[in-house]
FILUM-868404 format. One record per residue: residue in one letter; y, z, x of N, C-alpha, C, O in turn. Coordinates in nm, 2 decimals. Each point is the difference from the previous one (the first is absolute). Example, Ala and Ser with C-alpha at 12.3 -4.5 7.8 and 13.67 -1.06 7.14 Angstrom:
<recs>
REC|A|-0.57|0.78|1.32|0.12|0.00|-0.09|0.12|0.00|0.09|0.00|0.07|0.10 $
REC|S|0.11|-0.14|-0.14|0.11|0.00|0.09|0.11|0.08|-0.08|0.11|0.01|0.05 $
</recs>
This chain:
<recs>
REC|M|-6.65|-5.96|-7.74|-0.09|-0.10|0.10|0.08|-0.08|0.08|0.08|-0.09|-0.05 $
REC|P|-0.08|0.10|0.18|0.05|-0.08|0.10|-0.01|-0.15|-0.04|-0.12|-0.04|-0.03 $
REC|E|0.19|-0.04|0.03|0.01|-0.16|-0.03|-0.01|-0.08|0.14|-0.08|-0.09|0.02 $
REC|T|0.15|0.13|0.06|0.03|-0.08|0.14|-0.07|0.08|0.12|-0.06|0.11|-0.01 $
REC|E|0.07|-0.21|0.12|-0.06|0.07|0.12|0.10|0.10|0.05|-0.06|0.10|0.05 $
REC|A|0.18|-0.09|-0.06|0.11|0.10|0.04|-0.03|0.14|-0.07|-0.01|0.11|0.06 $
REC|E|-0.02|-0.15|-0.21|-0.01|0.13|-0.08|-0.13|0.07|0.03|-0.02|0.12|-0.02 $
REC|V|-0.08|-0.23|0.07|-0.12|0.10|0.03|0.01|0.07|0.14|-0.07|0.10|0.03 $
REC|Q|0.15|-0.16|0.06|0.01|0.07|0.12|0.08|0.15|-0.03|-0.04|0.11|0.03 $
REC|A|0.14|-0.14|-0.09|0.07|0.13|-0.06|-0.09|0.09|-0.05|0.00|0.12|0.05 $
REC|C|-0.06|-0.15|-0.14|-0.11|0.09|-0.06|-0.11|0.08|0.09|-0.05|0.11|-0.02 $
REC|I|0.04|-0.18|0.12|-0.10|0.02|0.10|0.07|0.12|0.11|-0.07|0.09|0.05 $
REC|K|0.20|-0.13|-0.04|0.10|0.09|0.09|0.00|0.11|-0.08|-0.03|0.10|0.06 $
REC|E|0.07|-0.10|-0.18|0.02|0.13|-0.08|-0.12|0.07|0.01|0.01|0.11|0.06 $
REC|I|-0.11|-0.14|-0.12|-0.14|0.07|0.01|-0.03|0.06|0.13|-0.05|0.11|0.00 $
REC|E|0.07|-0.18|0.09|-0.06|0.05|0.16|0.12|0.12|0.03|-0.04|0.11|0.03 $
REC|A|0.19|-0.12|-0.06|0.07|0.09|0.00|-0.03|0.15|-0.06|0.02|0.11|0.05 $
REC|R|-0.08|-0.14|-0.18|-0.04|0.14|-0.09|-0.12|0.04|0.05|-0.02|0.12|0.00 $
REC|Q|-0.07|-0.21|0.05|-0.11|0.06|0.07|0.02|0.06|0.12|-0.06|0.11|0.02 $
REC|S|0.16|-0.16|0.07|0.02|0.06|0.11|0.08|0.15|-0.03|-0.03|0.10|0.07 $
REC|A|0.10|-0.11|-0.16|0.07|0.15|-0.02|-0.11|0.07|-0.04|-0.03|0.10|0.07 $
REC|W|-0.04|-0.13|-0.19|-0.09|0.09|-0.03|-0.11|0.06|0.08|-0.05|0.11|-0.02 $
REC|M|0.02|-0.20|0.13|-0.09|0.05|0.11|0.06|0.09|0.07|-0.07|0.09|0.05 $
REC|K|0.22|-0.10|-0.02|0.07|0.10|0.10|0.02|0.11|-0.10|0.00|0.11|0.06 $
REC|A|0.02|-0.10|-0.18|0.02|0.13|-0.06|-0.13|0.10|0.04|0.01|0.11|0.05 $
REC|K|-0.12|-0.20|-0.10|-0.13|0.07|0.01|-0.03|0.05|0.14|-0.05|0.11|0.01 $
REC|R|0.07|-0.19|0.10|0.00|0.03|0.14|0.09|0.15|0.03|-0.04|0.10|0.07 $
REC|E|0.16|-0.11|-0.12|0.08|0.11|0.01|-0.04|0.13|-0.07|0.02|0.11|0.05 $
REC|E|-0.09|-0.14|-0.17|-0.05|0.11|-0.09|-0.11|0.07|0.08|-0.01|0.12|0.01 $
REC|R|-0.09|-0.21|0.06|-0.12|0.06|0.05|0.04|0.07|0.12|-0.07|0.10|0.03 $
REC|E|0.18|-0.16|0.05|0.05|0.08|0.13|0.05|0.12|-0.06|-0.04|0.10|0.06 $
REC|A|0.10|-0.08|-0.15|0.08|0.12|-0.05|-0.12|0.09|-0.04|0.00|0.11|0.06 $
REC|Q|-0.10|-0.13|-0.15|-0.09|0.07|-0.01|-0.08|0.05|0.11|-0.01|0.12|0.01 $
REC|R|-0.05|-0.22|0.08|-0.03|0.06|0.13|0.07|0.10|0.07|-0.07|0.10|0.03 $
REC|A|0.19|-0.10|0.01|0.09|0.10|0.05|-0.01|0.13|-0.09|0.00|0.11|0.05 $
REC|A|0.00|-0.14|-0.16|0.01|0.13|-0.10|-0.14|0.07|0.03|0.00|0.12|0.03 $
REC|E|-0.11|-0.19|-0.04|-0.13|0.06|0.00|-0.02|0.06|0.18|-0.06|0.10|0.03 $
REC|R|0.12|-0.18|0.05|-0.02|0.05|0.14|0.09|0.14|0.01|-0.05|0.11|0.04 $
REC|E|0.18|-0.13|-0.09|0.08|0.13|-0.01|-0.07|0.12|-0.04|-0.01|0.10|0.06 $
REC|E|-0.06|-0.13|-0.18|-0.09|0.10|-0.07|-0.10|0.07|0.11|0.01|0.12|0.02 $
REC|F|-0.09|-0.20|0.02|-0.10|0.01|0.09|0.04|0.10|0.11|-0.06|0.10|0.04 $
REC|L|0.20|-0.15|0.03|0.06|0.10|0.10|0.04|0.10|-0.03|-0.01|0.09|0.09 $
REC|K|0.06|-0.05|-0.21|0.02|0.12|-0.06|-0.12|0.11|0.00|0.02|0.12|0.04 $
REC|K|-0.13|-0.18|-0.09|-0.10|0.08|-0.01|-0.09|0.01|0.14|-0.09|0.08|0.01 $
REC|N|0.11|-0.17|0.09|-0.07|0.04|0.13|0.10|0.00|0.11|0.01|-0.10|0.07 $
REC|P|0.08|0.20|-0.04|0.08|0.02|0.12|-0.03|-0.07|0.13|0.07|-0.07|0.08 $
REC|Q|-0.22|0.10|-0.06|-0.05|-0.06|0.13|0.01|-0.15|0.02|0.04|-0.06|0.10 $
REC|A|-0.07|0.02|-0.23|0.03|-0.15|-0.01|0.14|-0.05|0.04|0.02|-0.11|0.06 $
REC|R|0.07|0.19|-0.11|0.17|-0.03|0.00|0.00|0.00|0.15|0.04|-0.09|0.06 $
REC|A|-0.08|0.19|0.01|0.04|0.01|0.14|-0.05|-0.11|0.09|0.06|-0.05|0.09 $
REC|E|-0.20|0.03|-0.13|-0.07|-0.12|0.05|0.09|-0.12|0.02|0.04|-0.05|0.10 $
REC|D|-0.01|0.02|-0.25|0.10|-0.12|-0.04|0.13|0.01|0.09|0.03|-0.10|0.06 $
REC|E|0.03|0.19|-0.06|0.14|0.03|0.05|-0.05|-0.03|0.18|0.08|-0.06|0.07 $
REC|A|-0.18|0.11|-0.01|-0.03|-0.01|0.12|-0.02|-0.18|0.03|0.04|-0.06|0.09 $
REC|L|-0.10|0.02|-0.17|-0.04|-0.15|0.02|0.10|-0.09|-0.02|-0.01|-0.12|0.04 $
REC|A|0.12|0.18|-0.13|0.13|-0.08|-0.03|0.09|0.04|0.15|0.07|-0.09|0.05 $
REC|R|-0.07|0.18|0.00|0.04|0.04|0.13|-0.02|-0.10|0.12|0.07|-0.06|0.07 $
REC|E|-0.22|0.06|-0.09|-0.06|-0.08|0.14|0.03|-0.14|-0.03|0.05|-0.07|0.09 $
REC|R|-0.07|0.02|-0.23|0.05|-0.17|-0.04|0.11|0.00|0.07|0.01|-0.08|0.09 $
REC|A|0.12|0.16|-0.13|0.13|-0.01|0.01|0.01|-0.01|0.16|0.06|-0.10|0.04 $
REC|E|-0.11|0.20|0.05|-0.01|-0.01|0.16|-0.05|-0.13|0.05|0.06|-0.05|0.10 $
REC|W|-0.18|0.01|-0.16|-0.06|-0.14|0.05|0.07|-0.10|-0.03|0.02|-0.09|0.08 $
REC|N|0.07|0.07|-0.23|0.10|-0.09|-0.01|0.10|-0.01|0.09|0.04|-0.11|0.03 $
REC|A|0.00|0.23|0.01|0.12|0.01|0.07|-0.02|-0.05|0.15|0.08|-0.06|0.07 $
REC|H|-0.23|0.09|-0.04|-0.04|-0.03|0.16|-0.01|-0.17|-0.01|0.05|-0.07|0.09 $
REC|V|-0.11|0.03|-0.17|-0.02|-0.15|-0.02|0.15|-0.06|-0.01|0.02|-0.10|0.07 $
REC|E|0.08|0.14|-0.14|0.10|-0.04|0.01|0.08|0.01|0.12|0.07|-0.10|0.02 $
REC|R|-0.07|0.17|0.06|0.03|0.03|0.15|-0.05|-0.09|0.07|0.08|-0.06|0.08 $
REC|Y|-0.22|0.04|-0.08|-0.07|-0.10|0.07|0.05|-0.16|-0.04|0.03|-0.08|0.09 $
REC|E|-0.02|0.07|-0.20|0.04|-0.14|-0.06|0.15|-0.03|0.07|0.03|-0.11|0.04 $
REC|A|0.06|0.22|-0.04|0.14|-0.02|0.05|-0.02|-0.03|0.16|0.03|-0.10|0.05 $
REC|K|-0.08|0.18|0.00|-0.03|-0.02|0.14|-0.04|-0.15|0.05|0.06|-0.07|0.08 $
REC|K|-0.18|0.04|-0.17|-0.04|-0.14|0.00|0.11|-0.11|-0.01|0.03|-0.08|0.09 $
REC|R|0.04|0.10|-0.20|0.10|-0.09|-0.03|0.09|-0.02|0.11|0.00|-0.10|0.06 $
REC|A|0.08|0.24|-0.01|0.05|-0.01|0.11|-0.02|-0.05|0.14|0.10|-0.02|0.08 $
REC|Q|-0.24|0.01|-0.05|-0.04|-0.06|0.11|-0.02|-0.13|-0.02|0.01|-0.08|0.09 $
REC|E|-0.05|0.03|-0.22|-0.01|-0.12|0.00|0.14|-0.08|0.01|0.01|-0.11|0.06 $
REC|E|0.10|0.18|-0.12|0.13|-0.04|0.01|0.04|-0.01|0.14|0.06|-0.09|0.04 $
REC|A|-0.11|0.19|0.03|0.06|-0.02|0.19|-0.07|-0.09|0.03|0.05|-0.08|0.07 $
REC|E|-0.17|0.05|-0.11|-0.09|-0.11|0.07|0.06|-0.15|-0.05|0.00|-0.10|0.08 $
REC|R|0.05|0.11|-0.19|0.06|-0.16|-0.06|0.15|0.00|0.08|0.04|-0.11|0.03 $
REC|I|0.02|0.22|0.01|0.13|-0.01|0.06|-0.04|-0.03|0.14|0.06|-0.10|0.06 $
REC|A|-0.16|0.16|0.01|-0.02|-0.06|0.13|-0.04|-0.11|0.02|0.02|-0.05|0.10 $
REC|E|-0.10|-0.01|-0.20|-0.03|-0.14|0.02|0.11|-0.08|-0.01|0.01|-0.10|0.07 $
REC|A|0.08|0.13|-0.18|0.12|-0.07|-0.03|0.11|-0.02|0.14|0.06|-0.11|0.03 $
REC|E|-0.07|0.22|0.04|0.07|0.00|0.12|-0.06|-0.08|0.10|0.07|-0.07|0.07 $
REC|R|-0.20|0.09|-0.05|-0.10|-0.08|0.09|0.01|-0.15|-0.04|0.00|-0.08|0.09 $
REC|A|0.02|0.03|-0.21|0.04|-0.14|-0.05|0.13|-0.06|0.05|0.03|-0.12|0.02 $
REC|E|0.04|0.23|-0.01|0.15|-0.03|0.01|0.01|-0.03|0.14|0.06|-0.10|0.04 $
REC|R|-0.14|0.19|0.05|0.02|-0.03|0.16|-0.08|-0.11|0.03|0.02|-0.06|0.11 $
REC|H|-0.10|0.02|-0.17|-0.11|-0.12|0.02|0.08|-0.11|-0.02|-0.02|-0.09|0.08 $
REC|K|0.11|0.08|-0.19|0.11|-0.14|-0.03|0.09|-0.01|0.08|0.06|-0.11|0.02 $
REC|A|-0.01|0.24|0.06|0.12|0.00|0.07|-0.08|-0.06|0.13|0.05|-0.10|0.05 $
REC|L|-0.15|0.14|-0.01|-0.05|-0.04|0.13|-0.07|-0.10|0.01|-0.04|-0.04|0.11 $
REC|A|0.01|-0.05|-0.24|-0.03|-0.12|-0.01|0.12|-0.10|0.04|-0.02|-0.11|0.04 $
REC|G|0.12|0.16|-0.07|0.13|-0.07|0.00|0.08|-0.03|0.16|0.09|-0.08|0.04 $
REC|R|-0.16|0.17|0.04|0.03|0.02|0.14|-0.12|0.02|0.11|-0.11|0.03|-0.04 $
REC|Y|0.15|-0.05|0.17|-0.08|-0.01|0.09|0.00|0.15|0.11|0.09|0.04|0.06 $
REC|D|-0.22|0.02|-0.07|-0.02|0.14|0.07|-0.06|-0.06|0.12|-0.11|-0.06|-0.02 $
REC|S|0.17|0.07|0.16|-0.09|0.00|0.11|-0.08|0.10|0.04|-0.10|-0.01|0.08 $
REC|E|0.14|0.11|-0.14|-0.08|0.14|0.04|-0.14|-0.03|-0.09|-0.10|0.05|0.05 $
REC|A|0.08|-0.11|-0.15|-0.13|0.00|-0.09|-0.09|-0.12|0.09|-0.13|0.00|0.01 $
REC|D|0.20|-0.10|0.04|-0.07|-0.09|0.06|-0.07|0.06|0.13|-0.11|-0.03|0.03 $
REC|A|0.19|0.11|0.02|-0.06|0.09|0.14|-0.16|0.06|-0.02|-0.08|0.01|0.09 $
REC|H|0.07|0.03|-0.22|-0.12|0.08|-0.03|-0.12|-0.10|-0.03|0.01|-0.06|-0.11 $
REC|P|-0.12|0.04|0.18|-0.09|-0.08|-0.02|-0.08|0.03|-0.14|-0.06|-0.09|-0.06 $
REC|L|0.06|0.22|0.00|-0.09|0.03|-0.11|0.06|0.00|-0.13|-0.05|-0.03|-0.11 $
REC|L|0.17|0.07|0.13|0.08|-0.01|-0.12|0.09|-0.12|-0.02|0.06|-0.05|0.09 $
REC|D|-0.06|0.00|-0.22|0.11|-0.10|-0.04|0.13|0.07|-0.04|0.00|0.12|0.00 $
REC|E|0.09|-0.18|-0.04|0.14|0.02|0.00|0.02|0.10|-0.11|0.08|0.09|0.01 $
REC|F|-0.15|-0.10|-0.13|-0.01|0.07|-0.12|-0.07|0.15|0.03|0.07|0.10|-0.02 $
REC|R|-0.17|-0.10|0.08|-0.08|0.14|0.03|0.07|0.06|0.11|-0.01|0.13|0.01 $
REC|W|0.09|-0.20|0.08|0.08|0.05|0.10|0.14|0.07|-0.08|0.03|0.11|0.04 $
REC|S|0.02|-0.17|-0.11|0.09|0.04|-0.11|-0.04|0.17|-0.06|0.06|0.11|0.02 $
REC|D|-0.15|-0.15|-0.08|-0.06|0.12|-0.06|-0.04|0.13|0.08|0.03|0.12|-0.03 $
REC|L|-0.08|-0.15|0.15|-0.03|0.10|0.09|0.15|0.05|0.05|0.03|0.12|0.00 $
REC|K|0.06|-0.22|0.04|0.12|0.04|0.05|0.07|0.11|-0.09|0.05|0.11|0.04 $
REC|H|-0.08|-0.15|-0.18|0.07|0.09|-0.11|-0.07|0.11|-0.01|0.07|0.10|-0.02 $
REC|A|-0.22|-0.09|0.02|-0.05|0.14|0.01|0.00|0.08|0.11|0.02|0.12|-0.02 $
REC|A|-0.03|-0.17|0.13|-0.01|0.08|0.11|0.08|-0.08|0.12|-0.06|-0.06|0.08 $
REC|P|0.19|0.07|-0.08|0.08|-0.07|0.10|-0.03|0.06|0.15|-0.01|-0.07|0.10 $
REC|E|-0.01|0.22|-0.09|-0.07|0.05|0.14|-0.08|-0.10|0.06|0.02|-0.04|0.11 $
REC|V|-0.14|-0.02|-0.19|-0.11|-0.08|0.04|0.05|-0.11|0.04|-0.03|-0.04|0.11 $
REC|T|0.11|-0.04|-0.19|0.06|-0.11|0.04|0.10|-0.02|0.12|0.00|-0.10|0.07 $
REC|E|0.07|0.21|-0.05|0.07|0.02|0.12|-0.06|0.01|0.11|0.05|-0.05|0.10 $
REC|S|-0.14|0.11|-0.10|-0.10|0.04|0.11|-0.09|-0.13|0.04|-0.04|-0.03|0.11 $
REC|I|0.02|-0.04|-0.23|-0.08|-0.13|0.05|0.11|-0.10|0.08|-0.03|-0.07|0.10 $
REC|C|0.14|0.08|-0.16|0.11|-0.10|0.05|0.04|0.05|0.16|0.02|-0.08|0.09 $
REC|A|-0.02|0.22|-0.09|0.01|0.05|0.15|-0.11|-0.04|0.10|0.03|-0.03|0.12 $
REC|L|-0.16|0.03|-0.18|-0.12|-0.01|0.10|0.02|-0.16|0.03|-0.01|-0.05|0.11 $
REC|Q|0.04|-0.03|-0.20|0.01|-0.15|-0.01|0.10|-0.02|0.12|-0.03|-0.09|0.08 $
REC|G|0.15|0.15|-0.08|0.12|-0.03|0.07|-0.05|0.04|0.15|0.03|-0.07|0.09 $
REC|L|-0.10|0.18|-0.08|-0.07|0.05|0.13|-0.11|-0.11|0.04|0.00|-0.02|0.12 $
REC|L|-0.08|-0.03|-0.17|-0.09|-0.08|0.02|0.07|-0.15|0.05|-0.03|-0.06|0.10 $
REC|D|0.13|0.03|-0.18|0.07|-0.13|0.04|0.07|0.01|0.11|0.04|-0.10|0.06 $
REC|G|-0.01|0.23|-0.03|0.10|0.01|0.12|-0.12|0.01|0.12|0.04|-0.02|0.12 $
REC|L|-0.14|0.05|-0.14|-0.13|0.02|0.12|-0.02|-0.14|0.03|0.01|-0.04|0.11 $
REC|H|-0.03|-0.05|-0.23|-0.04|-0.13|0.04|0.13|-0.10|0.05|-0.01|-0.11|0.07 $
REC|D|0.11|0.16|-0.11|0.11|-0.08|0.08|0.05|0.04|0.15|0.08|-0.06|0.07 $
REC|F|-0.15|0.18|-0.04|0.05|0.08|0.14|0.12|0.02|-0.03|0.08|-0.04|0.09 $
REC|T|-0.03|0.10|-0.19|0.14|0.04|0.00|-0.02|0.16|-0.01|0.10|0.07|-0.01 $
REC|R|-0.21|-0.02|0.01|-0.03|0.14|0.01|-0.11|0.00|0.12|-0.10|-0.07|0.00 $
REC|P|0.13|0.16|0.07|-0.11|0.05|0.10|-0.14|0.04|-0.05|0.00|0.07|-0.11 $
REC|W|-0.11|-0.09|0.16|-0.14|0.03|-0.03|-0.02|0.12|0.04|-0.02|0.08|-0.09 $
REC|G|0.03|-0.04|0.20|0.00|0.16|0.06|0.11|0.10|-0.06|0.09|-0.02|-0.07 $
REC|P|-0.13|0.12|0.13|0.12|0.12|-0.03|0.12|-0.05|0.09|0.00|-0.06|0.10 $
REC|M|0.12|0.10|-0.17|0.13|-0.03|0.05|0.02|0.09|0.12|-0.02|0.12|-0.01 $
REC|T|0.06|-0.19|0.13|0.05|0.07|0.11|0.14|-0.01|0.03|0.07|-0.10|-0.03 $
REC|R|-0.04|0.20|0.10|0.17|0.00|0.02|0.03|-0.03|0.14|0.11|-0.01|0.04 $
</recs>
């Protein structure tokens, strides 16, 4: 008989370990028996074996499909994470300097202008060219009408 608290705890752990091992052995025994019964059933019923194999193939195809989807999803999430990190770096660099082009646009702040400039540089170049044309027209450095020679 255990006399101290430590001895009681050691006995409890030993009993739990024995119980766990016994339950594991019984579970493995039941699984082996079920597998043997299933194999005997499949031997007697070839159609059931064919259906079982077809089901196994479908399950494998489905699992492969799910794995491809998950891999594609992980790749997309990684690409989004990298794009967000690049965007954050651009914004950090932009916060340290002043961009007069961004101030020229009335609807976009400097961060959104930087995002647009990165995603669609042709759009920002067109906006800057049109802004330059407008400035030239307002300053009268560019003629309003058609050019005459």
